[in-house]
C-alpha positions as CSV (number, residue, x, y, z in Angstrom):
1,M,-0.2,0.0,-0.7
2,I,1.0,3.4,-0.7
3,A,0.8,6.0,1.7
4,L,-1.2,8.9,2.4
5,G,2.3,11.1,3.3
6,V,3.8,9.9,-0.4
7,L,0.1,10.4,-2.7
8,S,0.2,13.8,-0.5
9,Q,3.5,14.8,-1.8
10,Y,2.4,14.6,-5.5
11,T,-0.6,16.9,-4.6
12,T,1.0,19.6,-2.8
13,L,2.5,19.9,-5.8
14,G,0.5,20.3,-7.9
15,Y,-0.1,17.3,-9.4
16,R,-3.4,15.2,-9.3
17,L,-3.9,11.5,-8.8
18,H,-6.8,8.8,-9.0
19,P,-6.5,4.8,-8.6
20,L,-5.7,2.2,-10.3
21,K,-5.9,-1.6,-9.9
22,P,-3.6,-3.4,-7.7
23,D,-0.7,-4.5,-9.3
24,A,-2.4,-3.4,-12.4
25,K,-2.1,-0.5,-14.4
26,V,-5.6,0.2,-15.4
27,P,-7.7,2.9,-13.8
28,I,-10.2,2.2,-11.7
29,L,-12.5,5.1,-12.2
30,Q,-14.5,5.7,-14.1
31,N,-14.7,9.2,-16.0
32,W,-11.2,9.2,-14.5
33,P,-9.6,12.1,-16.1
34,E,-12.8,13.8,-14.9
35,R,-12.4,12.5,-11.5
36,A,-8.6,12.4,-11.3
37,A,-7.9,14.2,-7.9
38,R,-5.4,16.7,-5.7
39,D,-6.9,17.8,-2.9
40,E,-6.3,15.2,0.8
41,V,-9.7,14.6,1.0
42,T,-10.2,12.8,-2.1
43,V,-7.1,10.6,-1.8
44,R,-7.6,9.9,0.9
45,Q,-11.1,8.7,0.4
46,W,-10.0,6.5,-2.3
47,L,-6.8,4.9,-0.3
48,A,-10.1,3.8,2.5
49,E,-11.8,2.7,-0.5
50,F,-9.3,0.9,-3.0
51,P,-6.5,-0.7,-0.2
52,G,-3.3,-2.0,-1.9
53,C,-4.1,0.2,-5.5
54,N,-1.7,1.6,-7.5
55,W,-2.2,5.7,-8.4
56,G,-1.6,7.4,-11.5
57,I,-1.2,10.6,-12.3
58,A,-2.8,12.6,-14.6
59,T,-1.5,14.1,-17.6
60,G,-1.5,17.5,-19.7
61,E,-2.5,21.1,-17.5
62,G,1.2,23.0,-18.8
63,F,3.3,19.0,-18.5
64,S,4.1,16.2,-20.1
65,V,5.9,13.3,-20.2
66,L,8.0,11.8,-22.2
67,D,7.4,8.1,-22.4
68,I,10.1,5.5,-23.3
69,D,9.7,1.9,-24.0
70,P,13.3,0.0,-22.9
71,A,13.5,-1.3,-27.0
72,A,13.5,2.5,-28.2
73,L,17.1,2.9,-26.2
74,E,17.9,-0.8,-27.0
75,A,18.0,0.4,-30.2
76,G,20.3,3.3,-30.1
77,W,17.3,6.0,-29.4
78,P,18.2,8.8,-28.8
79,G,21.6,9.0,-29.6
80,D,24.7,10.2,-27.2
81,Q,24.1,13.7,-28.1
82,R,20.9,14.1,-27.6
83,R,21.3,11.4,-24.4
84,Q,23.4,14.1,-22.4
85,E,20.5,16.4,-23.5
86,L,17.5,14.6,-22.1
87,K,20.2,14.2,-19.2
88,A,21.3,18.0,-18.9
89,T,17.5,19.0,-18.6
90,G,18.1,17.7,-14.9
91,C,14.5,16.9,-15.6
92,P,11.8,14.5,-12.6
93,L,13.1,11.3,-14.1
94,V,10.9,7.4,-13.3
95,R,12.5,3.9,-13.9
96,T,9.9,1.6,-15.1
97,P,9.7,-2.3,-13.2
98,R,10.8,-3.4,-17.2
99,G,13.4,-0.4,-17.5
100,G,12.0,2.0,-19.6
101,F,12.0,5.6,-18.4
102,H,9.5,8.2,-18.2
103,L,10.7,11.8,-18.2
104,Y,8.4,15.0,-16.8
105,F,8.7,18.2,-18.6
106,K,7.5,21.4,-18.9
107,A,5.2,21.1,-21.9
108,N,1.8,20.7,-24.0
109,W,2.1,17.3,-25.8
110,Q,-0.8,15.9,-27.1
111,N,-0.8,12.1,-26.5
112,S,1.1,9.9,-29.2
113,V,1.9,6.3,-29.4
114,G,5.2,5.9,-31.8
115,V,4.9,9.8,-33.3
116,I,8.4,10.7,-32.3
117,A,10.2,7.5,-32.5
118,P,9.1,3.9,-32.4
119,G,8.9,3.0,-28.9
120,V,8.9,6.5,-27.6
121,D,5.4,7.9,-26.7
122,T,3.8,11.3,-25.1
123,K,1.2,11.7,-22.4
124,G,-0.6,14.9,-22.3
125,P,-4.1,15.4,-21.4
126,R,-6.7,12.5,-20.8
127,G,-3.5,10.8,-20.7
128,Y,-1.3,9.5,-17.1
129,V,1.9,7.8,-15.7
130,V,1.7,5.2,-13.3
131,A,2.9,6.6,-9.8
132,P,5.7,5.7,-7.6
133,P,5.6,4.2,-5.6
134,S,3.1,1.5,-7.4
135,S,4.4,-1.7,-8.9
136,V,3.9,-4.5,-11.4
137,N,4.5,-8.1,-10.8
138,G,6.4,-7.3,-7.4
139,K,8.2,-5.1,-9.4
140,S,7.7,-1.3,-8.3
141,Y,7.9,2.4,-10.6
142,R,10.7,4.5,-8.8
143,W,12.6,8.0,-8.7
144,L,15.9,8.5,-10.2
145,R,15.5,12.4,-10.3
146,P,12.7,13.5,-7.9
147,L,9.9,15.5,-8.3
148,V,9.5,18.6,-8.7
149,P,6.6,21.4,-8.6
150,R,4.3,21.7,-12.2
151,D,5.3,25.1,-12.2
152,Q,9.0,24.2,-11.8
153,L,10.0,21.3,-14.9
154,P,11.9,22.2,-17.0
155,P,11.1,22.5,-20.6
156,P,12.3,19.0,-23.5
157,P,15.4,20.2,-25.2
158,S,14.1,22.5,-28.5
159,W,14.8,19.1,-30.7
160,L,12.6,17.1,-28.6
161,A,9.8,20.4,-27.8
162,A,9.2,20.1,-31.9
163,K,9.1,16.8,-32.5
164,G,6.4,16.1,-29.0
165,C,4.0,18.2,-30.8
166,G,3.5,16.4,-33.1
167,N,0.7,16.5,-35.4
168,N,0.0,13.2,-36.0
169,S,-0.8,12.3,-32.0
170,T,-3.6,9.8,-31.3
171,S,-5.5,9.4,-28.2
172,Y,-4.1,7.5,-25.6
173,R,-6.0,6.6,-22.3
174,G,-3.1,3.3,-20.8
175,G,-0.4,3.7,-18.4
176,D,2.6,3.3,-20.1
177,S,4.4,2.4,-23.2
178,E,5.5,-1.0,-22.2
179,A,1.9,-2.9,-21.7
180,R,1.6,-2.5,-25.3
181,G,4.5,-5.0,-26.7
182,A,2.1,-7.2,-28.4
183,E,0.8,-4.1,-30.0
184,N,3.5,-3.7,-32.0
185,P,5.4,-5.6,-33.4
186,Y,9.0,-3.2,-33.1
187,R,8.5,-4.1,-29.0
188,T,7.6,-7.8,-29.6
189,R,11.0,-8.0,-31.4
190,Q,13.0,-6.3,-29.4
191,A,12.1,-8.2,-26.3
192,G,14.3,-10.9,-26.6
193,R,17.7,-8.5,-26.2
194,H,19.6,-8.2,-22.5
195,Q,18.9,-5.2,-20.2
196,S,21.8,-4.5,-20.0
197,E,22.5,-2.9,-23.3
198,I,20.2,0.0,-22.2
199,R,22.0,2.8,-21.0
200,P,20.3,5.2,-18.5
201,L,19.1,8.2,-19.1
202,G,19.8,9.6,-15.5
């Protein structure tokens, strides 16, 4: 169970939360984009109503998340120079259970799947990411660089800002890209490659 104190830190920093099914990335609430909340009373009620649940952070409202699948990193995206530029932003950074990353930026991207590159998604309005320390299959999401207030998030590098607003974005309400390997043959082909090949962004 995630403690109320951890969830209160998220809401204090300005982020809206909603409960996910235990050990999963699936929202519990219908109409969760509208119901996601940042007030402690509501979060406390959900915590009591859904013991042991995971939690999602609703994206949008001036911030977006870059969701990088392990397969994209194994394939060499985004290259050494741009990898360093991503690291230099100092953005909040999450490691996912399967070795991917969530990067938080001040941006107004739409939800997209594979527009920037195969295995690289964006989360914006009506999207969400799984909040650490939620866990799936016994493995937890964890912060490599801590979350900051929404109004203190850094902007993305200029090359990413241009790509992240792509017009080919698609509506997506899932938790993160790693859950959809079966839908993308690129990810499926890469899935067997060893995790040690992934170069960290942190």
